[in-house]
C-alpha positions in Angstrom: 44.4 -21.8 10.9 42.5 -24.6 12.1 44.5 -27.7 11.7 43.3 -30.0 9.0 42.1 -33.4 9.5 44.4 -36.1 8.2 42.9 -38.8 6.0 43.7 -42.0 4.5 42.2 -43.3 1.6 41.7 -47.2 1.1 41.7 -48.3 -2.6 42.8 -45.3 -4.2 43.1 -46.8 -7.2 39.2 -47.3 -7.6 36.6 -45.3 -9.0 35.4 -44.0 -5.5 39.1 -43.9 -4.6 40.3 -41.5 -7.5 37.1 -39.2 -6.4 37.8 -38.9 -2.9 41.5 -37.8 -3.6 39.8 -35.3 -5.6 37.7 -33.8 -3.1 40.0 -34.3 0.0 42.4 -32.5 -2.2 40.2 -29.5 -2.8 39.1 -29.4 0.8 40.3 -26.9 3.3 39.2 -28.6 6.2 41.4 -31.9 5.5 44.5 -33.1 4.0 45.3 -36.3 2.2 48.0 -38.0 4.4 48.5 -41.7 3.0 46.8 -43.7 0.4 46.4 -47.8 0.5 46.3 -50.3 -2.3 45.9 -54.0 -1.8 49.1 -56.2 -1.4 50.6 -56.7 -5.2 49.0 -54.0 -6.7 50.9 -52.5 -9.7 50.6 -48.7 -7.9 52.4 -50.1 -4.6 55.5 -48.2 -4.2 54.6 -45.1 -6.8 53.8 -41.6 -6.5 50.0 -41.1 -6.7 50.1 -38.2 -8.4 52.1 -39.9 -11.5 49.8 -43.0 -11.3 46.6 -40.8 -11.8 48.4 -39.2 -14.8 49.7 -35.7 -13.1 52.6 -34.1 -11.8 54.4 -36.2 -8.6 52.6 -35.6 -5.7 54.6 -36.9 -2.9 52.2 -39.2 -1.5 53.5 -42.7 -2.1 51.1 -45.9 -2.5 51.3 -48.3 0.2 50.1 -51.7 1.4 50.8 -51.6 5.1 47.8 -50.7 6.9 49.3 -49.7 9.9 52.1 -47.7 8.8 49.7 -45.8 6.7 47.1 -45.1 9.3 50.0 -43.9 11.9 49.4 -40.2 12.8 46.0 -40.3 10.3 42.8 -38.9 11.9 40.2 -40.8 9.6 40.4 -43.2 6.9 37.7 -43.5 3.9 37.1 -47.0 3.1 35.1 -48.1 -0.2 36.6 -51.5 -1.2 35.6 -55.0 -0.4 34.0 -56.5 2.7 37.2 -58.8 3.7 39.4 -55.6 2.6 37.0 -53.4 5.1 36.6 -56.1 7.8 40.2 -56.8 8.2 41.1 -52.8 8.2 38.7 -52.2 10.8 40.5 -53.3 13.9 43.8 -51.7 12.8 41.8 -48.1 12.5 40.5 -49.1 16.1 43.8 -49.7 17.4 45.6 -46.6 16.0 42.3 -44.6 17.4 41.8 -43.6 13.4 37.7 -43.1 12.6 37.0 -45.5 10.1 34.1 -44.3 7.3 33.1 -47.7 5.4 31.3 -46.9 2.0 31.7 -50.5 1.2 28.6 -52.6 1.0 27.8 -56.6 0.2 28.6 -57.3 3.7 27.9 -60.6 5.1 26.0 -61.1 8.5 29.6 -62.5 9.8 31.3 -59.3 8.4 28.7 -57.0 10.4 29.0 -58.7 13.2 32.7 -58.4 13.2 32.4 -54.6 12.3 30.1 -54.4 15.3 32.4 -55.7 17.7 35.2 -53.4 16.4 33.1 -50.6 17.2 32.9 -51.0 20.9 36.5 -50.0 20.9 36.8 -47.7 17.7 34.8 -44.9 15.8 32.9 -46.1 12.8 30.5 -44.7 10.1 29.1 -46.9 8.0 26.5 -46.3 5.3 25.3 -48.1 2.2 25.2 -44.7 0.7 26.8 -41.4 1.9 24.8 -38.9 0.0 22.6 -36.4 1.4 19.7 -36.9 -1.0 19.7 -40.6 -0.3 19.9 -40.3 3.3 16.7 -38.1 3.1 15.0 -40.6 0.8 15.6 -43.3 3.5 13.9 -41.2 5.9 11.1 -40.2 3.9 10.5 -43.8 2.6 10.2 -44.8 6.5 7.4 -42.1 6.9 5.6 -42.9 3.9 5.7 -46.8 5.0 4.3 -46.2 8.4 1.5 -43.9 6.9 0.5 -46.6 4.5 -1.2 -50.1 5.3 -0.3 -53.5 3.3 -2.4 -52.8 0.6 0.2 -50.8 -0.8 2.8 -52.8 -2.2 6.5 -52.0 -1.7 8.9 -52.5 -4.4 12.9 -51.1 -4.4 14.1 -50.7 -7.7 17.8 -49.9 -8.6 20.1 -49.7 -11.3 24.0 -49.5 -11.3 26.9 -49.6 -13.7 28.0 -53.0 -15.1 31.0 -53.1 -12.6 29.2 -53.3 -9.7 29.6 -57.0 -7.8 26.6 -56.8 -5.3 22.8 -56.9 -5.3 20.7 -55.6 -4.3 22.8 -52.4 -3.4 23.7 -51.1 0.0 21.4 -48.1 -0.7 18.6 -50.5 -1.9 18.8 -52.5 1.5 18.9 -49.3 3.6 15.6 -48.4 1.6 14.0 -51.9 2.4 15.0 -51.3 6.1 13.4 -48.0 6.2 10.2 -49.5 4.5 10.2 -52.5 7.1 10.8 -50.3 10.0 7.8 -48.2 8.8 5.9 -51.0 8.6 6.8 -52.5 11.6 8.4 -55.6 10.6 11.7 -57.2 9.9 13.3 -57.0 6.6 14.5 -60.2 6.7 10.9 -61.6 6.9 9.7 -59.4 4.4 12.2 -59.3 1.3 11.4 -61.0 -2.0 14.7 -60.7 -3.9 14.0 -61.0 -7.5 11.7 -62.9 -9.3 11.8 -65.9 -11.9 9.1 -68.6 -13.2 5.8 -69.1 -11.8 6.0 -67.2 -8.7 2.4 -67.2 -7.6 1.0 -64.0 -6.6 2.3 -61.2 -4.2 2.4 -62.1 -0.7 0.6 -59.2 1.2 3.3 -56.8 3.2 6.3 -58.4 1.1 8.8 -56.0 0.2 10.6 -56.6 -3.2 13.7 -55.9 -4.9 14.9 -55.6 -8.2 18.7 -54.9 -9.6 19.7 -53.5 -13.0 23.1 -53.6 -14.2 24.2 -51.7 -17.2 26.7 -49.2 -18.8 28.3 -46.4 -16.6 24.9 -45.9 -14.5 26.1 -44.4 -11.0 23.4 -45.0 -8.9 19.5 -44.8 -9.7 17.0 -45.8 -6.7 13.2 -45.8 -6.6 10.6 -46.8 -3.9 7.3 -47.7 -5.1 4.2 -47.8 -3.3 1.6 -49.2 -5.7 -1.9 -49.9 -4.7 -5.3 -50.2 -6.6 -5.7 -47.0 -8.5 -2.8 -45.2 -7.4 1.1 -45.4 -7.1 3.8 -43.4 -5.5 7.4 -43.4 -6.0 10.2 -41.9 -4.5 13.2 -41.5 -6.3 16.9 -40.5 -6.0 19.2 -40.2 -9.1 23.1 -39.6 -8.8 24.7 -38.5 -11.9 28.0 -37.5 -10.1 29.8 -40.0 -7.8 31.4 -36.6 -6.1 28.2 -36.6 -4.1 29.2 -39.8 -2.4 33.2 -38.8 -1.7 31.8 -35.4 -0.3 29.5 -37.6 2.0 32.3 -39.6 3.0 34.3 -36.6 3.7 31.9 -35.2 5.8 31.6 -38.1 8.0 35.3 -38.5 8.5 35.2 -34.7 9.7 31.9 -35.2 11.9 33.8 -38.4 13.5 36.4 -36.6 15.2 36.4 -36.7 18.8 33.0 -38.7 18.9 33.0 -41.6 21.4 33.5 -45.2 20.0 30.5 -47.0 18.5 29.0 -47.7 15.0 27.2 -44.5 13.6 25.2 -43.9 10.1 25.0 -41.1 7.8 21.9 -39.9 9.6 23.8 -39.4 12.4 26.2 -37.5 10.6 23.6 -35.4 8.9 21.7 -34.9 12.1 18.7 -36.6 10.6 
């Protein structure tokens, strides 16, 4: 039997953390070696199985990243920017692949992650699902085929608890559209509109964010011209698609050279 990949989950009490535990536990290619939570969290020192409402699992929730990652092959991290940036050098020091699904990073955060990737393996994506990454590729192709007579809008919807906007996925889609157009998203992006905004600037890429209820994730890329509209859409109805993508990334990352990879590389896109 092939040896299973030992995986740590960071932020195990969160929605994605819980889903990752389910997906890893069900996999015959991976095993849950340890789980992490922030210092002071009430789950620290408790058995994970009991905290999830089941039988004792023997996996104790920890707050010491270096101890948790010792002997692991990968850590999957859907937490917050500060926590992810702090974890990255620890993973690199220990030779553990760091799969990052966290979003909301600042330019400074991204620069810090890129620096760590010079000596460690990092897979980072605003969205880990196969469908979304295909949508990114399609967005780039459509933007490349259509000129600026087609206005581009990225519309995204998420649950009421999401703290960053636009979503990491929306920014991935905006970047793809900008690349297709041969421009920079920083120069083209318009993030929300309010008041007397004046007419739309030709070539701009607009973003709109919806927050409400328990929406897992919905993304539309609208190409609108006089007389017609093209809409590319992805709807996630199960958070498991992100967890399964993250697990796939963790398995793929084994044996890779140091560097920062994305899901397009993992999926061979």
